[in-house]
N, CA, C and O atoms as a Tinker XYZ file with bonds, in Angstrom:
   452  protein
     1  N      0.832000   -1.176000    0.000000    73     2
     2  CA     0.000000    0.000000    0.000000    64     1     3
     3  C      0.878000    1.240000    0.000000    63     2     4     5
     4  O      2.003000    1.229000    0.499000    81     3
     5  N      0.340000    2.304000   -0.568000    73     3     6
     6  CA     1.083000    3.562000   -0.691000    64     5     7
     7  C      0.259000    4.725000   -0.155000    63     6     8     9
     8  O     -0.971000    4.706000   -0.171000    81     7
     9  N      0.980000    5.736000    0.319000    73     7    10
    10  CA     0.385000    7.029000    0.625000    64     9    11
    11  C      0.994000    8.019000   -0.350000    63    10    12    13
    12  O      2.211000    8.207000   -0.374000    81    11
    13  N      0.158000    8.645000   -1.145000    73    11    14
    14  CA     0.616000    9.632000   -2.116000    64    13    15
    15  C      0.189000   11.001000   -1.597000    63    14    16    17
    16  O     -0.988000   11.243000   -1.331000    81    15
    17  N      1.168000   11.885000   -1.460000    73    15    18
    18  CA     0.915000   13.245000   -1.005000    64    17    19
    19  C      1.407000   14.181000   -2.092000    63    18    20    21
    20  O      2.582000   14.151000   -2.459000    81    19
    21  N      0.521000   15.004000   -2.603000    73    19    22
    22  CA     0.891000   15.948000   -3.658000    64    21    23
    23  C      0.600000   17.362000   -3.193000    63    22    24    25
    24  O     -0.462000   17.636000   -2.634000    81    23
    25  N      1.542000   18.251000   -3.427000    73    23    26
    26  CA     1.340000   19.674000   -3.166000    64    25    27
    27  C      1.191000   20.328000   -4.529000    63    26    28    29
    28  O      2.098000   20.273000   -5.359000    81    27
    29  N      0.032000   20.949000   -4.752000    73    27    30
    30  CA    -0.278000   21.501000   -6.069000    64    29    31
    31  C     -0.755000   22.946000   -5.954000    63    30    32    33
    32  O     -1.088000   23.433000   -4.873000    81    31
    33  N     -0.777000   23.608000   -7.100000    73    31    34
    34  CA    -1.328000   24.963000   -7.184000    64    33    35
    35  C     -2.852000   24.886000   -7.029000    63    34    36    37
    36  O     -3.476000   23.964000   -7.555000    81    35
    37  N     -3.455000   25.838000   -6.315000    73    35    38
    38  CA    -4.912000   25.813000   -6.161000    64    37    39
    39  C     -5.662000   25.872000   -7.496000    63    38    40    41
    40  O     -6.720000   25.258000   -7.634000    81    39
    41  N     -5.128000   26.600000   -8.476000    73    39    42
    42  CA    -5.829000   26.722000   -9.750000    64    41    43
    43  C     -5.747000   25.464000  -10.617000    63    42    44    45
    44  O     -6.361000   25.420000  -11.682000    81    43
    45  N     -5.005000   24.445000  -10.187000    73    43    46
    46  CA    -4.915000   23.188000  -10.940000    64    45    47
    47  C     -5.790000   22.094000  -10.328000    63    46    48    49
    48  O     -5.809000   20.970000  -10.830000    81    47
    49  N     -6.511000   22.406000   -9.254000    73    47    50
    50  CA    -7.303000   21.385000   -8.574000    64    49    51
    51  C     -8.355000   20.764000   -9.485000    63    50    52    53
    52  O     -8.506000   19.542000   -9.497000    81    51
    53  N     -9.070000   21.559000  -10.233000    73    51    54
    54  CA   -10.122000   21.016000  -11.098000    64    53    55
    55  C     -9.542000   20.030000  -12.115000    63    54    56    57
    56  O    -10.115000   18.965000  -12.341000    81    55
    57  N     -8.425000   20.376000  -12.718000    73    55    58
    58  CA    -7.792000   19.481000  -13.692000    64    57    59
    59  C     -7.320000   18.192000  -13.022000    63    58    60    61
    60  O     -7.460000   17.111000  -13.595000    81    59
    61  N     -6.764000   18.296000  -11.820000    73    59    62
    62  CA    -6.304000   17.107000  -11.099000    64    61    63
    63  C     -7.488000   16.224000  -10.725000    63    62    64    65
    64  O     -7.424000   15.006000  -10.893000    81    63
    65  N     -8.563000   16.816000  -10.222000    73    63    66
    66  CA    -9.760000   16.033000   -9.874000    64    65    67
    67  C    -10.313000   15.315000  -11.098000    63    66    68    69
    68  O    -10.671000   14.140000  -11.016000    81    67
    69  N    -10.387000   16.000000  -12.220000    73    67    70
    70  CA   -10.890000   15.393000  -13.452000    64    69    71
    71  C    -10.024000   14.217000  -13.872000    63    70    72    73
    72  O    -10.542000   13.170000  -14.262000    81    71
    73  N     -8.708000   14.383000  -13.796000    73    71    74
    74  CA    -7.785000   13.312000  -14.171000    64    73    75
    75  C     -7.926000   12.115000  -13.238000    63    74    76    77
    76  O     -7.899000   10.970000  -13.691000    81    75
    77  N     -8.076000   12.364000  -11.955000    73    75    78
    78  CA    -8.228000   11.260000  -10.998000    64    77    79
    79  C     -9.544000   10.523000  -11.189000    63    78    80    81
    80  O     -9.582000    9.294000  -11.132000    81    79
    81  N    -10.620000   11.261000  -11.416000    73    79    82
    82  CA   -11.923000   10.616000  -11.621000    64    81    83
    83  C    -11.989000    9.826000  -12.922000    63    82    84    85
    84  O    -12.862000    8.972000  -13.079000    81    83
    85  N    -11.088000   10.095000  -13.850000    73    83    86
    86  CA   -11.044000    9.349000  -15.111000    64    85    87
    87  C    -10.344000    7.997000  -14.958000    63    86    88    89
    88  O    -10.428000    7.157000  -15.854000    81    87
    89  N     -9.665000    7.783000  -13.850000    73    87    90
    90  CA    -8.974000    6.505000  -13.631000    64    89    91
    91  C     -9.986000    5.384000  -13.403000    63    90    92    93
    92  O    -11.055000    5.622000  -12.841000    81    91
    93  N     -9.658000    4.164000  -13.835000    73    91    94
    94  CA   -10.598000    3.050000  -13.670000    64    93    95
    95  C    -10.852000    2.693000  -12.206000    63    94    96    97
    96  O    -11.942000    2.239000  -11.858000    81    95
    97  N     -9.858000    2.895000  -11.354000    73    95    98
    98  CA   -10.056000    2.616000   -9.934000    64    97    99
    99  C     -9.382000    3.709000   -9.120000    63    98   100   101
   100  O     -8.163000    3.871000   -9.169000    81    99
   101  N    -10.179000    4.452000   -8.377000    73    99   102
   102  CA    -9.655000    5.489000   -7.504000    64   101   103
   103  C    -10.242000    5.269000   -6.121000    63   102   104   105
   104  O    -11.463000    5.292000   -5.965000    81   103
   105  N     -9.407000    5.056000   -5.115000    73   103   106
   106  CA    -9.918000    4.782000   -3.780000    64   105   107
   107  C    -10.468000    6.014000   -3.073000    63   106   108   109
   108  O    -11.008000    5.890000   -1.974000    81   107
   109  N    -10.353000    7.166000   -3.651000    73   107   110
   110  CA   -10.792000    8.412000   -3.023000    64   109   111
   111  C     -9.577000    9.241000   -2.656000    63   110   112   113
   112  O     -8.451000    8.744000   -2.663000    81   111
   113  N     -9.808000   10.498000   -2.338000    73   111   114
   114  CA    -8.708000   11.376000   -1.973000    64   113   115
   115  C     -9.227000   12.492000   -1.094000    63   114   116   117
   116  O    -10.428000   12.758000   -1.040000    81   115
   117  N     -8.308000   13.139000   -0.409000    73   115   118
   118  CA    -8.613000   14.259000    0.465000    64   117   119
   119  C     -7.783000   15.449000    0.015000    63   118   120   121
   120  O     -6.619000   15.299000   -0.358000    81   119
   121  N     -8.382000   16.625000    0.052000    73   119   122
   122  CA    -7.682000   17.850000   -0.317000    64   121   123
   123  C     -7.817000   18.836000    0.835000    63   122   124   125
   124  O     -8.903000   19.017000    1.388000    81   123
   125  N     -6.704000   19.472000    1.192000    73   123   126
   126  CA    -6.799000   20.513000    2.200000    64   125   127
   127  C     -5.876000   21.665000    1.847000    63   126   128   129
   128  O     -4.878000   21.492000    1.147000    81   127
   129  N     -6.228000   22.852000    2.348000    73   127   130
   130  CA    -5.471000   24.062000    2.062000    64   129   131
   131  C     -4.172000   24.073000    2.840000    63   130   132   133
   132  O     -4.079000   23.543000    3.948000    81   131
   133  N     -3.173000   24.689000    2.234000    73   131   134
   134  CA    -1.873000   24.822000    2.892000    64   133   135
   135  C     -1.234000   26.132000    2.463000    63   134   136   137
   136  O     -1.610000   26.731000    1.455000    81   135
   137  N     -0.280000   26.554000    3.238000    73   135   138
   138  CA     0.529000   27.706000    2.910000    64   137   139
   139  C      1.975000   27.278000    3.064000    63   138   140   141
   140  O      2.333000   26.649000    4.059000    81   139
   141  N      2.809000   27.611000    2.090000    73   139   142
   142  CA     4.185000   27.141000    2.167000    64   141   143
   143  C      5.176000   28.114000    1.594000    63   142   144   145
   144  O      4.829000   29.164000    1.053000    81   143
   145  N      6.411000   27.731000    1.730000    73   143   146
   146  CA     7.532000   28.510000    1.222000    64   145   147
   147  C      8.258000   27.646000    0.209000    63   146   148   149
   148  O      8.771000   26.578000    0.542000    81   147
   149  N      8.297000   28.107000   -1.009000    73   147   150
   150  CA     8.905000   27.340000   -2.096000    64   149   151
   151  C     10.418000   27.301000   -1.966000    63   150   152   153
   152  O     11.032000   28.131000   -1.296000    81   151
   153  N     10.996000   26.308000   -2.630000    73   151   154
   154  CA    12.451000   26.204000   -2.703000    64   153   155
   155  C     12.962000   27.321000   -3.592000    63   154   156   157
   156  O     12.268000   27.733000   -4.522000    81   155
   157  N     14.144000   27.812000   -3.330000    73   155   158
   158  CA    14.735000   28.830000   -4.188000    64   157   159
   159  C     14.830000   30.175000   -3.502000    63   158   160   161
   160  O     14.515000   30.320000   -2.321000    81   159
   161  N     15.278000   31.167000   -4.279000    73   159   162
   162  CA    15.516000   32.489000   -3.731000    64   161   163
   163  C     14.871000   33.533000   -4.621000    63   162   164   165
   164  O     14.479000   33.247000   -5.752000    81   163
   165  N     14.767000   34.718000   -4.111000    73   163   166
   166  CA    14.240000   35.820000   -4.898000    64   165   167
   167  C     12.775000   36.060000   -4.596000    63   166   168   169
   168  O     12.087000   35.221000   -4.015000    81   167
   169  N     12.326000   37.222000   -5.007000    73   167   170
   170  CA    10.947000   37.600000   -4.745000    64   169   171
   171  C     10.147000   37.477000   -6.031000    63   170   172   173
   172  O     10.300000   38.282000   -6.950000    81   171
   173  N      9.301000   36.470000   -6.087000    73   171   174
   174  CA     8.445000   36.308000   -7.261000    64   173   175
   175  C      6.978000   36.410000   -6.860000    63   174   176   177
   176  O      6.099000   35.937000   -7.580000    81   175
   177  N      6.719000   37.022000   -5.722000    73   175   178
   178  CA     5.356000   37.164000   -5.237000    64   177   179
   179  C      4.916000   38.622000   -5.366000    63   178   180   181
   180  O      5.735000   39.519000   -5.566000    81   179
   181  N      3.646000   38.828000   -5.250000    73   179   182
   182  CA     3.092000   40.177000   -5.202000    64   181   183
   183  C      2.691000   40.453000   -3.768000    63   182   184   185
   184  O      1.965000   39.662000   -3.165000    81   183
   185  N      3.141000   41.536000   -3.226000    73   183   186
   186  CA     2.816000   41.862000   -1.841000    64   185   187
   187  C      1.409000   42.418000   -1.754000    63   186   188   189
   188  O      1.033000   43.308000   -2.517000    81   187
   189  N      0.648000   41.902000   -0.840000    73   187   190
   190  CA    -0.669000   42.429000   -0.532000    64   189   191
   191  C     -0.619000   42.865000    0.923000    63   190   192   193
   192  O     -0.195000   42.097000    1.788000    81   191
   193  N     -1.042000   44.077000    1.197000    73   191   194
   194  CA    -0.845000   44.678000    2.516000    64   193   195
   195  C     -1.407000   43.852000    3.668000    63   194   196   197
   196  O     -0.890000   43.936000    4.782000    81   195
   197  N     -2.441000   43.065000    3.435000    73   195   198
   198  CA    -3.050000   42.322000    4.547000    64   197   199
   199  C     -2.521000   40.901000    4.669000    63   198   200   201
   200  O     -3.034000   40.134000    5.484000    81   199
   201  N     -1.514000   40.521000    3.889000    73   199   202
   202  CA    -0.934000   39.187000    4.014000    64   201   203
   203  C     -0.129000   39.112000    5.303000    63   202   204   205
   204  O      0.570000   40.059000    5.665000    81   203
   205  N     -0.230000   37.983000    5.991000    73   203   206
   206  CA     0.547000   37.824000    7.217000    64   205   207
   207  C      2.012000   37.593000    6.900000    63   206   208   209
   208  O      2.874000   37.921000    7.714000    81   207
   209  N      2.309000   37.041000    5.747000    73   207   210
   210  CA     3.690000   36.794000    5.349000    64   209   211
   211  C      3.747000   36.827000    3.828000    63   210   212   213
   212  O      3.235000   35.915000    3.179000    81   211
   213  N      4.347000   37.837000    3.254000    73   211   214
   214  CA     4.342000   37.948000    1.788000    64   213   215
   215  C      5.146000   36.859000    1.087000    63   214   216   217
   216  O      4.989000   36.671000   -0.119000    81   215
   217  N      6.003000   36.138000    1.807000    73   215   218
   218  CA     6.776000   35.066000    1.191000    64   217   219
   219  C      6.021000   33.748000    1.142000    63   218   220   221
   220  O      6.458000   32.817000    0.465000    81   219
   221  N      4.906000   33.648000    1.837000    73   219   222
   222  CA     4.129000   32.413000    1.878000    64   221   223
   223  C      3.209000   32.345000    0.659000    63   222   224   225
   224  O      2.620000   33.347000    0.254000    81   223
   225  N      3.096000   31.153000    0.084000    73   223   226
   226  CA     2.262000   30.945000   -1.093000    64   225   227
   227  C      1.160000   29.955000   -0.765000    63   226   228   229
   228  O      1.386000   28.982000   -0.045000    81   227
   229  N     -0.031000   30.200000   -1.290000    73   227   230
   230  CA    -1.135000   29.271000   -1.101000    64   229   231
   231  C     -0.891000   28.021000   -1.938000    63   230   232   233
   232  O     -0.375000   28.090000   -3.054000    81   231
   233  N     -1.266000   26.904000   -1.386000    73   231   234
   234  CA    -1.134000   25.626000   -2.078000    64   233   235
   235  C     -2.257000   24.717000   -1.593000    63   234   236   237
   236  O     -2.969000   25.039000   -0.642000    81   235
   237  N     -2.401000   23.592000   -2.255000    73   235   238
   238  CA    -3.315000   22.551000   -1.816000    64   237   239
   239  C     -2.528000   21.276000   -1.619000    63   238   240   241
   240  O     -1.588000   20.995000   -2.364000    81   239
   241  N     -2.906000   20.510000   -0.626000    73   239   242
   242  CA    -2.291000   19.213000   -0.386000    64   241   243
   243  C     -3.340000   18.150000   -0.708000    63   242   244   245
   244  O     -4.452000   18.172000   -0.180000    81   243
   245  N     -2.968000   17.237000   -1.570000    73   243   246
   246  CA    -3.825000   16.134000   -1.988000    64   245   247
   247  C     -3.267000   14.871000   -1.351000    63   246   248   249
   248  O     -2.073000   14.594000   -1.461000    81   247
   249  N     -4.118000   14.111000   -0.691000    73   247   250
   250  CA    -3.694000   12.897000   -0.011000    64   249   251
   251  C     -4.499000   11.722000   -0.542000    63   250   252   253
   252  O     -5.730000   11.748000   -0.544000    81   251
   253  N     -3.787000   10.683000   -0.995000    73   251   254
   254  CA    -4.430000    9.476000   -1.531000    64   253   255
   255  C     -3.795000    8.258000   -0.870000    63   254   256   257
   256  O     -2.570000    8.143000   -0.839000    81   255
   257  N     -4.598000    7.360000   -0.351000    73   255   258
   258  CA    -4.140000    6.071000    0.145000    64   257   259
   259  C     -4.587000    5.039000   -0.873000    63   258   260   261
   260  O     -5.768000    4.981000   -1.218000    81   259
   261  N     -3.654000    4.218000   -1.363000    73   259   262
   262  CA    -3.996000    3.310000   -2.454000    64   261   263
   263  C     -3.165000    2.038000   -2.399000    63   262   264   265
   264  O     -2.224000    1.926000   -1.613000    81   263
   265  N     -3.529000    1.082000   -3.245000    73   263   266
   266  CA    -2.750000   -0.141000   -3.377000    64   265   267
   267  C     -1.492000    0.142000   -4.183000    63   266   268   269
   268  O     -1.401000    1.153000   -4.880000    81   267
   269  N     -0.529000   -0.755000   -4.081000    73   267   270
   270  CA     0.706000   -0.608000   -4.853000    64   269   271
   271  C      0.425000   -0.578000   -6.349000    63   270   272   273
   272  O      1.087000    0.149000   -7.090000    81   271
   273  N     -0.551000   -1.363000   -6.799000    73   271   274
   274  CA    -0.866000   -1.430000   -8.233000    64   273   275
   275  C     -1.471000   -0.136000   -8.760000    63   274   276   277
   276  O     -1.248000    0.219000   -9.917000    81   275
   277  N     -2.237000    0.577000   -7.929000    73   275   278
   278  CA    -2.894000    1.808000   -8.366000    64   277   279
   279  C     -1.986000    3.031000   -8.314000    63   278   280   281
   280  O     -2.264000    4.032000   -8.973000    81   279
   281  N     -0.912000    2.964000   -7.547000    73   279   282
   282  CA    -0.074000    4.140000   -7.311000    64   281   283
   283  C      0.515000    4.762000   -8.582000    63   282   284   285
   284  O      0.431000    5.980000   -8.737000    81   283
   285  N      1.107000    3.984000   -9.499000    73   283   286
   286  CA     1.701000    4.636000  -10.686000    64   285   287
   287  C      0.701000    5.443000  -11.515000    63   286   288   289
   288  O      1.029000    6.533000  -11.983000    81   287
   289  N     -0.500000    4.927000  -11.700000    73   287   290
   290  CA    -1.503000    5.651000  -12.486000    64   289   291
   291  C     -1.958000    6.923000  -11.780000    63   290   292   293
   292  O     -2.203000    7.943000  -12.424000    81   291
   293  N     -2.070000    6.861000  -10.464000    73   291   294
   294  CA    -2.478000    8.037000   -9.696000    64   293   295
   295  C     -1.402000    9.112000   -9.774000    63   294   296   297
   296  O     -1.711000   10.283000   -9.999000    81   295
   297  N     -0.147000    8.727000   -9.591000    73   295   298
   298  CA     0.959000    9.685000   -9.669000    64   297   299
   299  C      1.024000   10.311000  -11.058000    63   298   300   301
   300  O      1.204000   11.522000  -11.185000    81   299
   301  N      0.880000    9.502000  -12.089000    73   299   302
   302  CA     0.912000   10.015000  -13.462000    64   301   303
   303  C     -0.239000   10.991000  -13.718000    63   302   304   305
   304  O     -0.035000   12.037000  -14.334000    81   303
   305  N     -1.428000   10.662000  -13.259000    73   303   306
   306  CA    -2.581000   11.542000  -13.451000    64   305   307
   307  C     -2.369000   12.886000  -12.758000    63   306   308   309
   308  O     -2.661000   13.934000  -13.332000    81   307
   309  N     -1.867000   12.857000  -11.535000    73   307   310
   310  CA    -1.644000   14.103000  -10.791000    64   309   311
   311  C     -0.554000   14.936000  -11.455000    63   310   312   313
   312  O     -0.736000   16.135000  -11.666000    81   311
   313  N      0.570000   14.320000  -11.783000    73   311   314
   314  CA     1.678000   15.093000  -12.353000    64   313   315
   315  C      1.323000   15.696000  -13.708000    63   314   316   317
   316  O      1.704000   16.831000  -13.995000    81   315
   317  N      0.607000   14.961000  -14.535000    73   315   318
   318  CA     0.213000   15.519000  -15.838000    64   317   319
   319  C     -0.795000   16.647000  -15.685000    63   318   320   321
   320  O     -0.686000   17.668000  -16.364000    81   319
   321  N     -1.777000   16.480000  -14.800000    73   319   322
   322  CA    -2.832000   17.481000  -14.650000    64   321   323
   323  C     -2.345000   18.731000  -13.917000    63   322   324   325
   324  O     -2.846000   19.825000  -14.175000    81   323
   325  N     -1.386000   18.589000  -13.018000    73   323   326
   326  CA    -0.903000   19.729000  -12.237000    64   325   327
   327  C      0.197000   20.510000  -12.948000    63   326   328   329
   328  O      0.531000   21.618000  -12.528000    81   327
   329  N      0.757000   19.961000  -14.003000    73   327   330
   330  CA     1.897000   20.557000  -14.693000    64   329   331
   331  C      1.511000   21.815000  -15.462000    63   330   332   333
   332  O      0.564000   21.808000  -16.247000    81   331
   333  N      2.260000   22.901000  -15.226000    73   331   334
   334  CA     2.134000   24.118000  -16.038000    64   333   335
   335  C      3.458000   24.461000  -16.699000    63   334   336   337
   336  O      3.499000   25.220000  -17.667000    81   335
   337  N      4.542000   23.899000  -16.171000    73   335   338
   338  CA     5.865000   24.208000  -16.694000    64   337   339
   339  C      6.523000   25.394000  -16.025000    63   338   340   341
   340  O      7.629000   25.781000  -16.402000    81   339
   341  N      5.859000   25.980000  -15.033000    73   339   342
   342  CA     6.405000   27.128000  -14.327000    64   341   343
   343  C      6.851000   26.720000  -12.923000    63   342   344   345
   344  O      6.351000   25.738000  -12.374000    81   343
   345  N      7.788000   27.469000  -12.343000    73   343   346
   346  CA     8.183000   27.179000  -10.968000    64   345   347
   347  C      6.964000   27.215000  -10.041000    63   346   348   349
   348  O      6.082000   28.061000  -10.190000    81   347
   349  N      6.932000   26.303000   -9.101000    73   347   350
   350  CA     5.816000   26.265000   -8.159000    64   349   351
   351  C      4.725000   25.291000   -8.540000    63   350   352   353
   352  O      3.665000   25.281000   -7.915000    81   351
   353  N      4.962000   24.457000   -9.569000    73   351   354
   354  CA     3.962000   23.462000   -9.958000    64   353   355
   355  C      3.665000   22.482000   -8.832000    63   354   356   357
   356  O      2.556000   21.953000   -8.755000    81   355
   357  N      4.623000   22.233000   -7.966000    73   355   358
   358  CA     4.390000   21.367000   -6.823000    64   357   359
   359  C      5.293000   20.155000   -6.811000    63   358   360   361
   360  O      6.288000   20.091000   -7.533000    81   359
   361  N      4.934000   19.203000   -5.987000    73   359   362
   362  CA     5.732000   18.001000   -5.802000    64   361   363
   363  C      4.819000   16.859000   -5.365000    63   362   364   365
   364  O      3.783000   17.083000   -4.739000    81   363
   365  N      5.214000   15.640000   -5.700000    73   363   366
   366  CA     4.466000   14.452000   -5.301000    64   365   367
   367  C      5.395000   13.568000   -4.487000    63   366   368   369
   368  O      6.509000   13.263000   -4.912000    81   367
   369  N      4.929000   13.160000   -3.316000    73   367   370
   370  CA     5.680000   12.231000   -2.483000    64   369   371
   371  C      4.942000   10.903000   -2.413000    63   370   372   373
   372  O      3.714000   10.862000   -2.339000    81   371
   373  N      5.703000    9.828000   -2.438000    73   371   374
   374  CA     5.112000    8.486000   -2.388000    64   373   375
   375  C      5.779000    7.749000   -1.240000    63   374   376   377
   376  O      7.002000    7.615000   -1.208000    81   375
   377  N      4.971000    7.269000   -0.296000    73   375   378
   378  CA     5.506000    6.580000    0.876000    64   377   379
   379  C      4.798000    5.249000    1.062000    63   378   380   381
   380  O      3.642000    5.080000    0.675000    81   379
   381  N      5.510000    4.316000    1.657000    73   379   382
   382  CA     4.898000    3.036000    2.017000    64   381   383
   383  C      3.898000    3.270000    3.136000    63   382   384   385
   384  O      4.158000    4.042000    4.059000    81   383
   385  N      2.777000    2.617000    3.054000    73   383   386
   386  CA     1.741000    2.711000    4.072000    64   385   387
   387  C      1.715000    1.381000    4.817000    63   386   388   389
   388  O      1.403000    0.347000    4.225000    81   387
   389  N      2.030000    1.394000    6.080000    73   387   390
   390  CA     2.161000    0.159000    6.856000    64   389   391
   391  C      0.822000   -0.530000    7.094000    63   390   392   393
   392  O      0.743000   -1.759000    7.064000    81   391
   393  N     -0.218000    0.242000    7.328000    73   391   394
   394  CA    -1.521000   -0.358000    7.627000    64   393   395
   395  C     -2.616000    0.666000    7.370000    63   394   396   397
   396  O     -2.368000    1.872000    7.368000    81   395
   397  N     -3.823000    0.173000    7.154000    73   395   398
   398  CA    -4.992000    1.029000    6.999000    64   397   399
   399  C     -6.183000    0.319000    7.633000    63   398   400   401
   400  O     -6.311000   -0.902000    7.535000    81   399
   401  N     -7.044000    1.081000    8.277000    73   399   402
   402  CA    -8.252000    0.531000    8.900000    64   401   403
   403  C     -9.415000    1.442000    8.532000    63   402   404   405
   404  O     -9.374000    2.640000    8.809000    81   403
   405  N    -10.444000    0.889000    7.915000    73   403   406
   406  CA   -11.655000    1.658000    7.634000    64   405   407
   407  C    -12.461000    1.708000    8.925000    63   406   408   409
   408  O    -12.851000    0.667000    9.454000    81   407
   409  N    -12.707000    2.890000    9.426000    73   407   410
   410  CA   -13.356000    3.062000   10.716000    64   409   411
   411  C    -14.768000    2.475000   10.732000    63   410   412   413
   412  O    -15.148000    1.803000   11.691000    81   411
   413  N    -15.537000    2.721000    9.689000    73   411   414
   414  CA   -16.930000    2.288000    9.669000    64   413   415
   415  C    -17.075000    0.766000    9.709000    63   414   416   417
   416  O    -17.939000    0.250000   10.418000    81   415
   417  N    -16.245000    0.045000    8.962000    73   415   418
   418  CA   -16.425000   -1.417000    8.817000    64   417   419
   419  C    -15.332000   -2.244000    9.483000    63   418   420   421
   420  O    -15.455000   -3.466000    9.564000    81   419
   421  N    -14.283000   -1.616000    9.953000    73   419   422
   422  CA   -13.129000   -2.286000   10.528000    64   421   423
   423  C    -12.377000   -3.140000    9.512000    63   422   424   425
   424  O    -11.635000   -4.043000    9.897000    81   423
   425  N    -12.557000   -2.867000    8.215000    73   423   426
   426  CA   -11.770000   -3.551000    7.193000    64   425   427
   427  C    -10.315000   -3.124000    7.339000    63   426   428   429
   428  O    -10.021000   -2.004000    7.756000    81   427
   429  N     -9.414000   -4.031000    6.991000    73   427   430
   430  CA    -7.988000   -3.777000    7.180000    64   429   431
   431  C     -7.227000   -3.767000    5.876000    63   430   432   433
   432  O     -7.584000   -4.456000    4.920000    81   431
   433  N     -6.178000   -2.978000    5.852000    73   431   434
   434  CA    -5.198000   -2.914000    4.769000    64   433   435
   435  C     -5.854000   -2.678000    3.408000    63   434   436   437
   436  O     -6.663000   -1.758000    3.285000    81   435
   437  N     -5.537000   -3.471000    2.386000    73   435   438
   438  CA    -6.040000   -3.207000    1.027000    64   437   439
   439  C     -7.563000   -3.217000    0.971000    63   438   440   441
   440  O     -8.143000   -2.476000    0.177000    81   439
   441  N     -8.223000   -4.022000    1.779000    73   439   442
   442  CA    -9.693000   -4.049000    1.800000    64   441   443
   443  C    -10.267000   -2.722000    2.305000    63   442   444   445
   444  O    -11.385000   -2.349000    1.951000    81   443
   445  N     -9.500000   -2.021000    3.125000    73   443   446
   446  CA    -9.963000   -0.738000    3.656000    64   445   447
   447  C     -9.874000    0.366000    2.623000    63   446   448   449
   448  O    -10.546000    1.391000    2.740000    81   447
   449  N     -9.048000    0.160000    1.613000    73   447   450
   450  CA    -8.846000    1.206000    0.616000    64   449   451
   451  C     -9.916000    1.116000   -0.441000    63   450   452
   452  O     -9.926000    1.913000   -1.379000    81   451
């Protein structure tokens, strides 16, 4: 089992959702708002007087728990849909998932996904 965590631009969410829903098997995903500091140097942001930190950029974090077999297609769908070719497109992390338990049914591991 895998945990896929992707940090993407907020304006690419619709394209990423569409790409994921087009997959033959998608176990579901969670999206939440985030604020981060990109790698690199220099000021490429626009200052807005009411921002708490002008260096912080809005982002979305996408979280998917899936089987090993589904992971490559999910990663490919996210990377293609989130790509703009500009700095700040985001990053995808893939980690081994030791266990999963569906709270409602108490299903375990791959059955829970």
